[in-house]
Residue frames relative to the residue before (quaternion, step in Angstrom):
aa qw qx qy qz dx dy dz
M 1.0000 0.0000 0.0000 0.0000 0.00 0.00 0.00
K 0.6640 0.5040 -0.3081 0.4585 3.59 0.91 -0.93
F 0.6468 0.5273 -0.3191 0.4492 3.57 0.96 -0.89
E 0.6529 0.5112 -0.3138 0.4626 3.58 0.97 -0.84
R 0.6419 0.5134 -0.3230 0.4691 3.59 1.00 -0.77
E 0.6491 0.5088 -0.3179 0.4677 3.59 0.96 -0.82
R 0.6415 0.5116 -0.3218 0.4724 3.59 1.00 -0.79
L 0.6360 0.5249 -0.3243 0.4635 3.58 1.00 -0.83
I 0.6666 0.4973 -0.3098 0.4608 3.59 0.88 -0.90
C 0.6485 0.5000 -0.3178 0.4780 3.61 0.95 -0.81
F 0.6262 0.5268 -0.3278 0.4722 3.58 1.03 -0.78
L 0.6676 0.5047 -0.3034 0.4556 3.58 0.93 -0.89
V 0.5902 0.5472 -0.3661 0.4671 3.59 1.07 -0.66
G 0.6810 0.4832 -0.2832 0.4717 3.58 0.88 -0.95
L 0.6446 0.5377 -0.3172 0.4412 3.57 0.97 -0.87
Y 0.7485 0.4154 -0.2323 0.4618 3.56 0.71 -1.06
T 0.6586 0.4656 -0.3304 0.4901 3.62 1.04 -0.57
G 0.6120 0.5374 -0.3498 0.4629 3.58 1.16 -0.52
K 0.6635 0.4929 -0.2933 0.4804 3.56 1.05 -0.77
N 0.7987 0.0445 0.0128 0.6000 3.57 1.03 -0.81
P 0.2286 -0.8216 0.5065 0.1271 3.63 0.04 1.26
N 0.6945 0.4713 -0.2755 0.4687 3.60 1.18 -0.42
V 0.3440 0.7463 -0.5030 0.2676 3.59 1.24 0.29
T 0.4043 -0.7054 0.5248 0.2521 3.57 -0.99 0.82
A 0.6544 -0.5228 0.3709 0.4011 3.56 -1.23 0.42
S 0.6702 0.4939 -0.3137 0.4566 3.59 0.91 -0.83
D 0.6485 0.4958 -0.3210 0.4802 3.60 1.02 -0.73
L 0.6223 0.5436 -0.3351 0.4527 3.57 1.07 -0.74
V 0.6380 0.5137 -0.3228 0.4742 3.59 0.97 -0.82
I 0.6502 0.5131 -0.3145 0.4638 3.59 0.97 -0.84
L 0.6549 0.5155 -0.3128 0.4555 3.59 0.92 -0.90
I 0.6712 0.4872 -0.2967 0.4733 3.59 0.91 -0.92
D 0.6451 0.5245 -0.3172 0.4562 3.57 0.94 -0.88
Q 0.6592 0.5014 -0.3053 0.4699 3.59 0.94 -0.87
H 0.6430 0.5260 -0.3232 0.4533 3.58 0.97 -0.84
L 0.6565 0.5108 -0.3091 0.4610 3.58 0.93 -0.89
I 0.6685 0.4934 -0.2996 0.4689 3.58 0.91 -0.91
N 0.6543 0.5067 -0.3087 0.4690 3.61 0.99 -0.82
S 0.6822 0.4554 -0.2710 0.5037 3.59 1.23 -0.50
N 0.4978 -0.6872 0.3931 0.3541 3.58 1.30 0.36
Q 0.5040 0.5894 -0.4552 0.4376 3.55 1.01 0.89
P 0.5928 -0.5507 0.4190 0.4120 3.59 -1.16 0.35
G 0.5500 -0.6150 0.4541 0.3364 3.55 -1.13 0.64
L 0.7252 -0.4121 0.3155 0.4525 3.54 -1.33 -0.01
D 0.0923 -0.7795 0.6177 0.0488 3.54 -1.09 0.76
K 0.7871 -0.3436 0.2271 0.4592 3.58 -1.31 -0.09
T 0.6718 0.4904 -0.3153 0.4570 3.62 0.89 -0.83
D 0.6303 0.5194 -0.3372 0.4683 3.59 1.09 -0.61
T 0.6061 0.5479 -0.3498 0.4584 3.58 1.10 -0.65
V 0.6218 0.5224 -0.3314 0.4802 3.59 1.04 -0.76
L 0.6269 0.5333 -0.3289 0.4631 3.59 0.99 -0.83
L 0.6706 0.4961 -0.3005 0.4625 3.59 0.89 -0.90
E 0.6387 0.5182 -0.3237 0.4677 3.59 1.01 -0.77
E 0.6531 0.5005 -0.3085 0.4772 3.60 1.00 -0.81
L 0.6254 0.5368 -0.3304 0.4599 3.58 1.04 -0.76
V 0.6512 0.4997 -0.3082 0.4808 3.58 0.96 -0.85
A 0.6544 0.5161 -0.3165 0.4530 3.60 0.93 -0.88
E 0.6607 0.4982 -0.3093 0.4687 3.60 0.94 -0.86
T 0.6414 0.5194 -0.3197 0.4654 3.57 1.02 -0.79
M 0.6460 0.5154 -0.3173 0.4651 3.58 1.00 -0.81
Y 0.6444 0.5110 -0.3200 0.4703 3.59 0.95 -0.85
L 0.6449 0.5207 -0.3220 0.4574 3.57 0.94 -0.85
A 0.6765 0.4867 -0.2920 0.4693 3.58 0.88 -0.93
M 0.6688 0.4985 -0.3046 0.4598 3.59 0.94 -0.87
S 0.6763 0.4850 -0.3099 0.4598 3.60 0.95 -0.77
K 0.6338 0.5295 -0.3403 0.4496 3.61 1.03 -0.64
H 0.7342 0.3918 -0.2243 0.5071 3.58 1.11 -0.62
G 0.5826 -0.6522 0.3383 0.3475 3.58 1.28 0.31
Y 0.4717 0.6913 -0.4424 0.3224 3.61 1.20 0.22
I 0.7863 0.0770 -0.0351 0.6120 3.58 1.17 -0.46
N 0.2203 -0.7755 0.5734 0.1462 3.58 -1.02 0.71
R 0.7443 -0.4335 0.2746 0.4275 3.55 -1.31 0.20
Q 0.6595 0.5061 -0.3199 0.4546 3.61 0.92 -0.84
Q 0.6416 0.5119 -0.3283 0.4676 3.61 0.95 -0.78
R 0.6386 0.5319 -0.3231 0.4526 3.55 1.01 -0.83
R 0.6541 0.5088 -0.3174 0.4610 3.60 0.92 -0.88
Q 0.6443 0.5180 -0.3199 0.4629 3.58 0.99 -0.81
H 0.6641 0.5073 -0.2981 0.4613 3.57 1.02 -0.81
K 0.6443 0.5384 -0.3154 0.4421 3.60 1.04 -0.77
I 0.6684 0.5100 -0.3029 0.4488 3.61 1.05 -0.72
């Protein structure tokens, strides 16, 4: 159940940022929270916020590595 909820939240991040690339982080949280509530699920909580922070961090690492600012070895050192 938890895994499915995390996948849904990640999907919603992609959906709403794809529809509006200029959406702010606070508006994105509101949109996701509203979607979850409309789907008869509990709104975002503390553990979901951690998931969103990890998603942003992974996206930043991916973008930085594609542009040559950080390589795989540097990333592993930073994660430890």
